[in-house]
C-alpha positions in Angstrom: 101.3 76.1 87.9 100.6 75.9 91.6 103.8 74.1 92.2 105.7 77.2 91.1 104.5 79.0 94.3 106.9 76.7 96.3 109.9 77.2 94.1 112.7 79.2 95.8 114.2 81.7 93.4 117.8 83.1 93.4 116.5 86.6 94.2 116.4 86.6 98.0 113.8 89.5 98.0 111.3 87.2 96.2 111.7 84.5 98.8 109.6 86.3 101.4 106.6 84.7 103.1 104.0 86.2 100.7 106.0 85.2 97.6 107.0 81.6 98.5 104.6 79.0 99.9 105.4 75.7 101.5 104.8 72.4 99.7 102.1 71.7 102.3 100.3 74.9 101.5 100.4 74.2 97.8 99.0 70.7 98.3 96.3 71.9 100.5 95.2 74.4 97.8 95.2 71.6 95.3 93.0 69.5 97.5 90.4 72.3 97.9 90.4 73.0 94.1 89.8 69.3 93.4 86.7 69.5 95.6 85.2 72.4 93.7 83.4 70.4 90.9 81.7 68.3 93.5 80.8 71.4 95.4 79.3 73.1 92.4 77.2 70.1 91.4 75.5 69.9 94.8 74.0 73.4 94.5 71.2 72.1 92.3 69.8 69.9 95.0 69.2 73.0 97.2 67.5 74.8 94.3 65.0 71.9 94.2 64.7 72.1 98.0 63.8 75.8 97.8 60.7 74.9 95.8 59.3 72.9 98.8 59.3 76.0 101.0 57.9 78.3 98.3 55.8 77.0 95.4 54.7 73.8 97.1 53.4 75.8 100.1 51.6 78.1 97.6 50.1 75.0 96.0 48.9 73.8 99.4 47.0 77.1 100.0 44.7 76.4 97.0 43.9 72.8 98.0 41.6 71.2 100.5 43.5 71.2 103.8 40.7 69.8 106.0 41.1 66.8 108.3 37.6 65.9 109.2 34.8 68.5 108.9 36.1 71.3 111.1 39.9 71.1 111.4 42.0 72.7 108.8 45.8 72.4 108.8 48.0 75.4 107.8 49.6 75.2 104.4 53.1 75.6 105.8 52.7 72.7 108.1 53.3 70.3 105.2 57.0 70.8 105.8 56.6 68.5 108.7 56.9 65.7 106.2 60.5 66.8 105.7 61.2 65.9 109.3 59.2 62.7 109.1 61.0 61.6 106.0 64.4 62.3 107.5 63.5 60.5 110.7 62.4 57.5 108.6 65.2 57.5 106.0 68.2 57.8 108.4 67.4 54.6 110.5 66.4 52.7 107.4 69.7 53.6 105.8 71.8 52.8 108.9 70.0 49.5 109.8 69.0 48.1 106.4 70.9 49.7 103.5 74.4 49.9 105.0 74.6 46.2 106.1 73.5 45.1 102.6 75.8 47.5 100.8 78.7 46.5 103.0 78.4 42.9 101.7 78.9 44.1 98.1 81.4 46.9 98.6 83.4 45.7 101.5 83.4 49.2 103.0 82.5 49.7 106.6 80.2 52.6 105.8 78.5 50.7 103.0 78.7 53.3 100.3 81.0 56.2 99.8 80.1 59.8 100.6 79.9 60.6 96.8 77.5 57.7 96.2 75.4 58.9 99.1 75.2 62.4 97.6 74.3 60.9 94.2 71.3 59.1 95.8 70.1 62.4 97.1 70.4 64.0 93.7 68.4 61.1 92.1 65.7 61.6 94.8 65.5 65.3 94.0 64.8 64.5 90.3 62.0 62.1 91.3 60.6 64.8 93.6 60.4 67.3 90.7 58.7 64.7 88.5 56.2 63.9 91.3 55.6 67.7 91.8 55.0 68.2 88.1 52.5 65.3 87.9 50.7 66.5 91.0 50.4 70.0 89.6 49.0 68.7 86.4 46.4 66.8 88.5 45.7 69.9 90.5 45.2 72.1 87.4 42.7 69.6 85.9 40.6 69.6 89.0 40.8 73.4 89.3 39.7 73.9 85.7 36.9 71.4 86.2 35.6 72.9 89.4 35.9 76.6 88.3 35.7 77.9 91.9 35.5 81.7 91.8 37.7 81.9 94.9 40.4 79.7 93.3 39.9 76.8 95.8 40.6 73.4 94.4 38.6 70.4 95.8 41.7 68.2 95.9 43.3 66.9 99.1 46.5 68.7 100.1 48.0 65.3 100.9 48.6 64.8 97.1 51.7 67.0 97.8 53.1 64.6 100.3 55.2 62.5 97.8 57.3 65.5 96.7 57.9 66.6 100.3 58.8 63.0 101.3 61.2 62.5 98.3 63.0 65.8 99.0 63.2 65.0 102.7 64.7 61.6 101.9 67.1 63.2 99.5 68.2 65.7 102.1 69.0 62.8 104.5 71.4 61.5 101.9 72.8 64.7 100.4 73.1 66.8 103.6 75.0 64.1 105.6 76.9 63.1 102.5 78.1 66.6 101.8 79.0 67.4 105.4 81.0 64.1 105.7 82.7 64.6 102.3 83.9 68.2 103.0 85.0 67.4 106.5 87.0 64.3 105.4 88.5 65.7 102.3 89.5 69.2 103.4 93.1 69.5 104.6 93.7 69.3 108.4 94.6 73.0 108.6 91.5 74.1 106.7 88.6 72.3 108.5 86.7 75.5 109.1 86.6 76.1 105.3 84.9 72.7 104.9 81.8 73.9 106.8 81.8 77.1 104.9 81.9 75.2 101.5 79.0 73.0 102.6 76.8 75.8 103.9 77.5 77.9 100.8 75.8 75.3 98.6 72.6 75.9 100.6 72.7 79.6 100.1 73.7 79.5 96.5 70.9 77.0 95.8 68.3 79.4 97.1 70.0 82.3 95.1 69.9 80.2 91.9 66.3 79.4 92.5 65.4 83.1 92.8 67.4 83.9 89.7 65.8 81.0 87.8 62.3 82.1 88.8 63.0 85.7 87.6 64.4 84.5 84.3 61.5 82.1 83.6 58.9 84.7 84.6 60.4 87.2 82.3 60.7 84.8 79.3 57.2 83.3 79.6 55.2 86.4 80.5 54.1 88.7 77.7 51.2 89.8 75.4 48.8 89.8 78.3 49.2 86.1 78.9 50.1 84.6 82.2 53.5 83.0 82.3 54.6 79.7 83.9 54.7 81.3 87.3 51.6 83.3 88.1 50.3 84.8 91.3 47.2 82.8 90.6 48.5 79.3 90.2 45.3 78.2 88.4 46.2 80.4 85.5 49.9 79.5 85.4 51.9 76.6 84.3 53.9 75.7 87.4 54.3 72.1 86.2 56.4 73.3 83.3 58.7 75.0 85.8 58.9 71.7 87.7 59.8 69.9 84.5 62.5 72.4 83.8 64.0 71.8 87.2 63.8 68.1 86.6 65.7 68.5 83.3 68.3 70.7 84.8 68.7 68.2 87.7 69.3 65.4 85.2 72.0 67.4 83.5 73.5 68.3 86.8 73.5 64.6 87.9 75.3 63.6 84.7 78.0 66.2 85.3 78.2 65.2 89.0 78.7 61.5 88.1 81.5 62.5 85.8 83.2 64.5 88.5 82.6 61.8 91.1 84.2 59.2 88.9 87.2 61.4 88.3 87.6 62.3 92.0 90.3 60.6 94.1 89.7 60.4 97.9 92.3 61.9 100.1 93.0 58.5 101.9 93.6 56.9 98.5 96.1 59.7 97.5 97.9 59.3 100.8 98.2 55.5 100.5 99.4 55.9 96.9 102.0 58.4 98.0 103.2 56.1 100.8 103.5 53.2 98.3 105.5 55.4 96.0 107.8 56.4 98.8 108.4 52.8 99.8 109.1 51.8 96.2 111.6 54.7 95.9 113.3 53.6 99.1 113.5 50.0 97.9 114.9 51.1 94.5 117.5 53.3 96.3 118.5 50.4 98.6 118.9 48.1 95.5 121.1 50.7 93.8 123.3 51.1 96.8 123.7 47.4 97.1 
C-alpha cells in the first residue's frame, strides 16, 4: 500500500508534492518501518536497567555498606560497577571475542549488530535472576536478624553481580543499537536513527514506572504489603524481579523472531543490484 504513494494519477491536481511521493521516499519509509520490531523489542532492556538506579539502590540502603570499621560507602555509589563493567567488557569483546567470532562467521566485526543486541538482552535476563536470588538471600538475613531499624547484616557487595551483568549488557546493547540504527536508517534520515535509539531509553523508564504502578495496585490490598513496599523487608521485591525476568524471556523470544526475519540494508542493496544485472543480461539475450 505504500507503493501507491508514488503512483502518478491522471488527475493533475492530485499529482502535487503532498500527494505524490518519490520512489526513494517510499523505500525510505519502508526501511524505517522494517526497523520498528527491533526497536520495540529493545525497550525491555532499559526497563531492566531502570531497576538498577531505583530498587537496587534502595536495597543497598538497607545493607551493610562498611569497608573496614569506619568507612561507609553511599548506596548510590554502587552504580560505579556499571562503569567498571563497561570498561572491562568493551576491551574483552574487541580483543578476545571478535577475533574468535571472526574465524567462525567470516565477518570483519565478528558478530552482527543484531547478535550483539541479543547478547545484551540475555545478560539482562541473567541480571534479573541474580537480583531475585540476592533479594531472597537479603530477606532471609533480614527476617533472621529482626533489626528494629531495618538494617540487614549482609554485605552490600552481594548486589555487585546484578550491577555487573546489566553493565556488561549495556556495553553490548547500547553499542549494538546505536550501530544498528545508524547503519540501517536511510541516508537522508540519519537524525531519526539517533532519535529512535534514544527513545528506547526513555520508553524503557516509562514502562518501568507503569509496571511498578500496576504491580503495586494488583498486589497491595486487605492491609497486606504488596510486592513493592516502602519497607523492603516487608515486601516481595524478588517476585517483581522474577516478573521482569519472565517478561525479558518473552521479549527475547520475540526479538529473535524479528531478528531472524530482518534483512540488512547492505543485503537488500546487493540483491537489488544482482536483480538489475540479471535483467540487463536477459534484455541483452532477447535483443540478440
